[in-house]
Each structure stands twice: as structure tokens, then as C-alpha cells.
VMD Tcl script that draws the C-alpha trace (Angstrom):
set ca {
  {44.93 18.29 -4.93}
  {41.99 16.82 -3.35}
  {42.59 13.86 -1.03}
  {41.09 10.53 -1.95}
  {38.16 9.49 0.36}
  {39.00 7.06 2.97}
  {37.72 3.56 2.48}
  {34.51 2.87 4.31}
  {34.83 0.94 7.54}
  {33.48 -2.72 7.38}
  {29.93 -3.00 8.50}
  {29.44 -4.57 11.97}
  {28.71 -8.15 11.99}
  {25.34 -8.28 14.01}
  {25.71 -11.97 14.54}
  {28.58 -11.48 16.91}
  {26.54 -8.94 19.18}
  {23.43 -10.93 18.92}
  {24.74 -14.31 19.84}
  {27.04 -12.89 22.47}
  {24.12 -11.09 23.96}
  {22.14 -14.26 23.91}
  {24.91 -16.18 25.61}
  {25.01 -13.52 28.29}
  {21.28 -13.91 29.13}
  {21.77 -17.77 29.20}
  {24.76 -17.44 31.53}
  {22.54 -15.50 33.93}
  {19.84 -18.10 33.64}
  {22.02 -21.16 33.93}
  {23.71 -19.73 36.97}
  {20.59 -19.89 39.07}
  {20.29 -23.34 40.49}
  {16.91 -25.20 40.12}
  {15.67 -22.80 37.48}
  {13.07 -24.11 35.19}
  {14.12 -21.70 32.49}
  {17.41 -23.59 32.19}
  {15.33 -26.10 30.00}
  {15.17 -23.38 27.24}
  {18.62 -22.05 27.22}
  {21.60 -22.90 24.68}
  {22.25 -26.12 26.71}
  {19.10 -27.52 25.52}
  {20.20 -27.55 21.83}
  {23.20 -29.92 22.30}
  {26.02 -30.80 24.45}
  {27.38 -27.34 24.85}
  {26.25 -24.18 26.64}
  {26.73 -20.37 26.61}
  {30.40 -20.73 27.77}
  {31.43 -22.13 24.38}
  {29.52 -19.33 22.57}
  {31.23 -16.73 24.62}
  {34.80 -17.94 24.26}
  {34.44 -18.71 20.48}
  {33.03 -15.27 19.77}
  {35.63 -13.53 21.94}
  {38.35 -15.23 19.83}
  {36.58 -14.32 16.60}
  {36.13 -10.72 17.63}
  {39.66 -10.36 18.97}
  {41.14 -11.58 15.55}
  {38.74 -9.28 13.82}
  {39.60 -6.13 15.64}
  {43.23 -6.53 16.49}
  {44.00 -8.20 13.24}
  {42.89 -4.93 11.44}
  {45.19 -3.02 13.93}
  {48.12 -5.44 13.10}
  {47.68 -4.81 9.45}
  {47.37 -1.04 9.71}
  {49.76 -0.16 12.62}
  {52.08 -3.01 13.16}
  {52.69 -5.74 15.77}
  {53.66 -3.41 18.62}
  {50.55 -1.33 18.66}
  {48.43 -4.25 18.17}
  {49.97 -6.12 21.17}
  {49.71 -3.21 23.24}
  {45.91 -2.81 22.47}
  {45.49 -6.47 23.40}
  {47.37 -6.22 26.63}
  {45.41 -3.04 27.41}
  {42.10 -5.05 26.98}
  {43.44 -7.78 29.18}
  {44.25 -5.31 31.87}
  {40.80 -3.96 31.68}
  {39.36 -7.40 32.09}
  {41.66 -8.04 34.98}
  {40.60 -4.83 36.81}
  {36.84 -5.72 36.15}
  {37.43 -9.21 37.50}
  {38.92 -8.06 40.68}
  {36.21 -5.46 41.25}
  {33.61 -8.20 40.53}
  {35.34 -10.49 42.98}
  {35.14 -8.01 45.81}
  {31.61 -6.97 45.17}
  {30.68 -10.76 44.82}
  {32.37 -11.43 48.26}
  {30.43 -8.62 49.84}
  {27.14 -9.76 48.42}
  {27.62 -13.25 49.67}
  {28.87 -12.24 53.20}
  {25.83 -9.76 53.37}
  {23.40 -12.43 52.53}
  {24.92 -14.90 54.97}
  {24.73 -12.46 57.84}
  {21.34 -11.22 56.92}
  {19.67 -14.77 56.64}
  {22.00 -16.43 58.99}
  {22.78 -19.25 56.58}
  {26.58 -19.92 56.53}
  {25.94 -22.72 53.93}
  {26.16 -19.88 51.35}
  {29.88 -19.59 52.02}
  {30.66 -23.09 50.92}
  {28.07 -23.11 48.09}
  {29.44 -19.98 46.50}
  {33.00 -20.86 47.08}
  {33.98 -18.06 49.47}
  {34.63 -20.06 52.57}
  {38.34 -20.05 52.06}
  {38.34 -16.27 51.83}
  {36.59 -15.80 55.06}
  {38.91 -18.18 56.78}
  {42.13 -16.93 55.24}
  {41.47 -13.59 53.54}
  {45.11 -12.58 53.46}
  {46.01 -15.78 51.26}
  {42.89 -15.74 49.26}
  {43.22 -12.10 48.17}
  {46.64 -12.76 46.79}
  {45.55 -16.01 45.21}
  {42.63 -14.01 43.65}
  {45.13 -11.41 42.21}
  {46.89 -14.26 40.49}
  {43.54 -15.61 39.18}
  {44.05 -18.84 41.27}
  {41.19 -18.25 43.74}
  {37.94 -18.54 41.51}
  {34.64 -18.57 43.54}
  {31.48 -19.81 42.01}
  {30.49 -18.06 38.86}
  {33.97 -16.28 38.89}
  {35.76 -18.73 36.53}
  {35.29 -17.61 33.03}
  {36.81 -14.07 33.05}
  {40.22 -15.58 34.30}
  {40.21 -17.77 31.29}
  {39.36 -14.91 28.88}
  {42.35 -12.99 30.46}
  {44.83 -15.72 29.92}
  {43.63 -16.03 26.34}
  {44.24 -12.50 25.75}
  {47.67 -12.50 27.30}
  {48.90 -15.17 24.89}
  {46.96 -13.59 21.96}
  {49.73 -11.26 20.61}
  {51.69 -14.40 19.85}
  {48.69 -16.13 18.38}
  {47.78 -13.19 16.34}
  {51.21 -12.70 14.68}
  {51.34 -16.42 14.20}
  {47.89 -16.50 12.57}
  {49.11 -13.86 10.10}
  {52.33 -15.70 8.95}
  {51.83 -19.32 9.85}
  {48.09 -20.05 10.55}
  {48.41 -23.80 9.89}
  {51.28 -23.99 12.66}
  {49.36 -22.08 15.13}
  {46.30 -24.11 14.73}
  {48.13 -27.45 14.73}
  {50.03 -26.55 17.91}
  {46.80 -25.53 19.56}
  {45.03 -28.72 18.55}
  {48.07 -30.75 19.73}
  {47.90 -29.10 23.27}
  {44.14 -29.78 23.32}
  {44.58 -33.46 22.43}
  {47.37 -33.90 25.12}
  {44.86 -32.60 27.64}
  {42.24 -35.00 26.43}
  {44.53 -38.10 26.41}
  {46.49 -37.44 29.64}
  {43.80 -35.41 31.62}
  {46.12 -32.49 32.30}
  {44.72 -30.02 34.77}
  {45.74 -26.45 35.92}
  {45.87 -26.28 39.75}
  {43.87 -23.49 41.62}
  {43.34 -22.35 45.12}
  {42.68 -24.01 47.56}
  {44.80 -26.85 47.28}
  {43.20 -29.82 45.45}
  {41.03 -27.70 43.32}
  {41.47 -27.01 39.65}
  {40.58 -24.29 37.07}
  {36.88 -24.68 36.18}
  {37.90 -23.86 32.64}
  {41.06 -25.50 31.85}
  {42.92 -22.98 29.75}
  {45.07 -25.63 28.19}
  {41.72 -27.11 26.56}
  {39.78 -23.97 26.02}
  {42.52 -22.21 24.16}
  {41.83 -24.46 21.15}
  {38.22 -23.11 20.85}
  {39.56 -19.57 21.26}
  {42.28 -19.93 18.72}
  {39.98 -21.72 16.26}
  {37.42 -18.69 16.58}
  {40.36 -16.26 16.06}
  {41.48 -18.07 12.87}
  {37.99 -17.92 11.50}
  {37.66 -14.29 12.31}
  {41.00 -13.05 10.66}
  {40.48 -10.92 7.60}
  {37.50 -10.18 5.60}
  {39.49 -11.20 2.53}
  {39.11 -14.85 3.55}
  {35.43 -14.84 3.81}
  {35.14 -16.60 0.50}
  {37.28 -19.53 1.74}
  {35.09 -19.63 4.94}
  {31.97 -19.71 2.92}
  {33.27 -22.80 0.86}
  {34.20 -24.60 4.17}
  {30.78 -23.88 5.52}
  {29.00 -25.42 2.50}
  {31.41 -28.42 2.66}
  {30.55 -29.10 6.29}
  {26.87 -28.19 6.15}
  {25.48 -31.70 5.90}
  {27.73 -33.37 8.39}
  {27.06 -30.52 10.82}
  {23.37 -30.82 10.36}
  {23.48 -34.56 11.18}
  {25.60 -34.02 14.34}
  {23.43 -31.12 15.52}
  {20.19 -33.12 15.00}
  {21.67 -36.12 16.80}
  {22.86 -33.99 19.69}
  {19.43 -32.13 19.90}
  {17.39 -35.46 20.07}
  {19.76 -37.01 22.69}
  {19.81 -33.81 24.77}
  {16.09 -33.57 24.56}
  {15.63 -37.14 25.69}
  {17.67 -36.19 28.77}
  {15.63 -33.25 29.49}
  {12.39 -35.23 29.23}
  {13.83 -37.88 31.43}
  {14.56 -35.30 34.30}
  {10.95 -34.22 34.11}
  {9.35 -37.61 33.58}
  {11.39 -40.84 34.55}
  {9.52 -42.96 32.13}
  {11.17 -41.41 29.23}
  {14.62 -43.27 28.46}
  {17.70 -40.84 28.29}
  {19.39 -41.91 25.03}
  {22.95 -42.99 25.40}
  {23.34 -41.10 28.78}
  {25.36 -44.02 30.31}
  {27.78 -43.82 27.27}
  {28.28 -40.01 27.10}
  {27.68 -38.72 30.58}
  {29.33 -36.88 32.25}
  {30.33 -34.27 29.63}
  {33.57 -32.91 30.85}
  {33.22 -29.17 30.81}
  {36.47 -28.38 32.51}
  {38.48 -29.95 29.73}
  {36.15 -29.17 26.95}
  {35.34 -32.74 26.12}
  {35.39 -33.65 22.23}
  {31.54 -34.38 22.45}
  {30.95 -30.73 23.61}
  {33.53 -29.42 21.10}
  {32.13 -31.14 18.07}
  {28.48 -30.48 19.09}
  {29.21 -26.81 19.34}
  {31.23 -26.55 16.06}
  {28.20 -28.18 14.40}
  {25.98 -25.37 15.55}
  {28.57 -22.82 14.51}
  {28.43 -24.21 10.73}
  {24.61 -24.07 10.85}
  {24.58 -20.57 12.26}
  {26.97 -19.37 9.77}
  {24.98 -21.02 6.95}
  {21.59 -19.87 7.94}
  {22.12 -16.55 9.60}
  {23.73 -13.78 7.46}
  {25.79 -11.08 8.93}
  {22.98 -8.46 8.38}
  {19.92 -10.73 8.78}
  {16.65 -8.75 9.16}
  {15.65 -10.37 12.45}
  {18.56 -8.99 14.18}
  {17.47 -5.57 13.49}
  {13.85 -6.26 15.00}
  {12.83 -4.53 17.99}
  {12.82 -7.65 20.12}
  {16.46 -8.60 19.16}
  {17.72 -5.01 19.98}
  {18.21 -5.81 23.73}
  {20.28 -8.80 22.98}
  {22.44 -6.93 20.43}
  {23.00 -4.29 22.89}
  {24.00 -6.61 25.65}
  {26.55 -8.26 23.28}
  {27.88 -4.95 22.42}
  {28.63 -4.20 26.03}
  {29.58 -7.73 26.96}
  {32.01 -6.95 29.84}
  {29.69 -4.69 31.94}
  {26.68 -6.93 31.30}
  {28.55 -10.18 32.10}
  {29.69 -8.68 35.59}
  {26.23 -7.59 36.11}
  {24.83 -10.84 35.26}
  {27.00 -12.56 37.83}
  {25.83 -10.49 40.61}
  {22.04 -10.77 39.52}
  {22.40 -14.64 39.26}
  {23.66 -14.77 42.88}
  {20.94 -12.37 44.07}
  {18.23 -14.38 42.30}
  {19.53 -17.67 43.85}
  {19.47 -16.10 47.35}
  {15.87 -14.67 46.89}
  {14.61 -17.95 45.52}
  {16.29 -20.00 48.31}
  {15.08 -17.74 51.16}
  {11.65 -16.92 49.90}
  {10.33 -19.76 47.66}
  {11.24 -21.57 44.39}
  {7.66 -21.54 42.92}
  {6.92 -20.86 39.30}
  {5.81 -17.27 40.07}
  {9.03 -16.42 41.90}
  {11.20 -18.06 39.39}
  {9.49 -16.01 36.56}
  {9.85 -12.96 38.42}
  {13.58 -13.45 39.23}
  {14.21 -14.31 35.52}
  {12.24 -11.43 33.97}
  {13.43 -8.80 36.30}
  {17.10 -9.95 35.97}
  {16.99 -10.01 32.22}
  {15.23 -6.72 32.24}
  {17.83 -5.08 34.20}
  {20.64 -6.40 32.01}
  {18.85 -5.12 28.96}
  {18.13 -1.73 30.44}
  {21.70 -1.37 31.45}
  {22.99 -2.17 28.05}
  {20.54 0.49 26.59}
  {21.74 2.95 29.06}
  {25.48 2.17 28.29}
  {24.77 2.43 24.51}
  {23.13 5.84 25.05}
  {25.95 7.16 27.01}
  {28.46 5.92 24.36}
  {26.35 7.62 21.63}
  {26.29 10.91 23.73}
  {30.10 10.79 24.11}
  {30.51 10.53 20.40}
  {27.89 13.31 19.49}
  {30.37 16.27 19.59}
  {32.94 14.33 17.60}
  {30.35 13.60 14.87}
  {29.06 17.07 14.81}
  {32.61 18.49 14.51}
  {33.34 16.08 11.74}
  {30.22 17.08 9.85}
  {30.91 20.80 10.21}
  {34.36 20.32 8.79}
  {33.20 18.22 6.02}
  {30.79 20.97 4.92}
  {33.45 23.63 4.98}
  {32.43 25.01 8.47}
  {29.12 26.24 7.26}
  {25.92 25.59 9.26}
}
mol new
graphics top color blue
foreach p $ca { graphics top sphere $p radius 0.5 }
foreach p [lrange $ca 0 end-1] q [lrange $ca 1 end] { graphics top cylinder $p $q radius 0.2 }
display resetview
């Protein structure tokens, strides 16, 4: 009796790779101080930036991938896979930490500029390396730029419980997550870091709500119809919020360039607390999520265009490209500070940095395809009865 053919794997949602790749490029650009290109990144669209995009898509993708494993292979295997990914991120973070320290230290010695130690947050490591290393291993010591991976690692450590909860009691999980977020906003709860007196740049008690919300929206293709109805319901309110946020944010940008332009509602809204994911940032980002879901289909033609391919590949290899972007951002900052900050220099730093990221993503994707070639060829041969 001939076996029934296996059900085809669900097609990959290119939006996840594209927008994650776009966020990674924006993270690189935004991490370079006094960079004119900052005016054209995601932060120019509203009161959020690339960090919200990265964490939301990470939650969405985690639920999509590990939720499928949970349904097919059970809780234990799904939990082990999540924790294995958390371990991979942890190892990458420690390697990135050591390379980053070496990069800053080399720059300080080469240009004889000790101010970089404090600016990049590595001064405590150089003064008390034996303590700082231990604190880094516990994710408590987070130099400049090295603060988002610890948040992601913590999110994955709690994700097995979240994943199981979303399968059986999603309303309870989301309500509990929202309650923790509200308590942070009301009481200003922070998570202490190293050295004493500092806090986590991304408060996990607040940012977990965005991660959990992304996971809830990403669980199960069977619920896509419900998501579509929700998007249609929220479309017009989201459009109004996004338009207002864009106009206000644009007025702030023009004010920074030309003082005569009044910054709308800046006194009432500023500062936008990024550490605790202020409600203004949260609502502004969710409005853009609704609009993106409404206007961009999972297989939109523009995401298959040649110009979009590098962004898709960057998003597909997000961990490697993120780590690379951090090192390139620091290098770009050092070059601009020590040579000049003119337009030509800024353009060169941005273009070369983004090109290196995209070329690296292309190389990684090529290597992955090469690794899969023998398996694909063997499967094809077996499917044809072993005939050439």
C-alpha cells in the first residue's frame, strides 16, 4: 500500500525576514552617534524604533516555529528546542561581549582616547575585570549596544511556559503579561544591573508584554482568519494613531534641523521611556503593526524584488547579522570620531557597513544552501526510484 504524501510545509512568511532585516539595518545606523541617516530609519515613522520590531517579530517567530514543534512532538521536545536556542544566543552574546571589549580597548590604545571606555560602557570591565566578567556571564553587565540580546535570552528562558500557556489558556497568559506591564508603568519597577546604580536598558518586565503579544499573534495558521478580522477592526484607529505619531515625530525632526519649526507636543510627550516601553511607544508601534499586516501580504511581490533580497537574507540570518552590526556600529563611530563626521565620511561608513552586512548574509545563505544540496539530491534520487 502506497503511503499518503506528506502535507506540504507552510510557505515562509517573507514579512518576518524582510522587516527583521530592515530592523537590523536600522539598528546599525541608529547605533552610530551623530549619524544623519538616523533621520530616515524606523524611528522617524513614530515613537518607536527597530528594537520594538526586533522583539515583536522574535516573539511571533518563536510561537510559529516552536508552536509547530509543540503540536507535533510534545511539550518536552519543544521546550528543549527553545532552551537550546537560548543557549545559542547566550554563547553568541558572550563571544560578542569579548570581541566588543577587545575592539574598544584596541581603539582606546591606538588613538589614546580613554573617553571611549566610559562612552562604550567598558570602564568597569577594565577596572574590575574579574567582577565584570562574572556579571557579564549573569547578563548583568551590559556595555553600550550589548543590551538587547540579554533581553531576548530571558524571553526565551520563560518561553516554554508561555508557549504551553498560549496553547491552553491564551487569555490568561496575555492578561498576566499585561498586568506585569501595567505594574511596571504604574510603580516604575526596574531590574538592577551592574555596576551598582544602573538598570537594564531593556526592562524585561516591561518588554515581555511585546514579546508575548507577538507570540500570541504568531501561534497557529488556523487562527489567521481571526487575525484578519481583528486587523480589519483596528485598521482605522491604527491609521489615525500612526498618522498623528508620524506628524508629531516629523515636527521634532524638523525642529532638530531648524529651530524655527515648533516641536508638536514635545513638552507633554518627551521623554519617551524606552527602558520601560512607555505606553506611547507601545501604542505607536502596534498601530504600525496593524497597518503593515493590512497593507503587506505574506508573499508581497516587492519582497521578492532584487533590491529587497539583501534585507530578507539579513532577517533570515538575524543572529549573525545582529552581532556583526554591533561591531560595525562601534567601528563606524570610532572612524567618524577620529577622522571626520562630514557627509562624505558618514555616507561611506553607512554604505560600507550595510554592504558588509548584506554580503555576509548572502554568504551565510549560500553556505546553508550548499550544506543542504546533498540531502536534497539524495531525496530526489530516492523519490525517482534511484534512477538517474
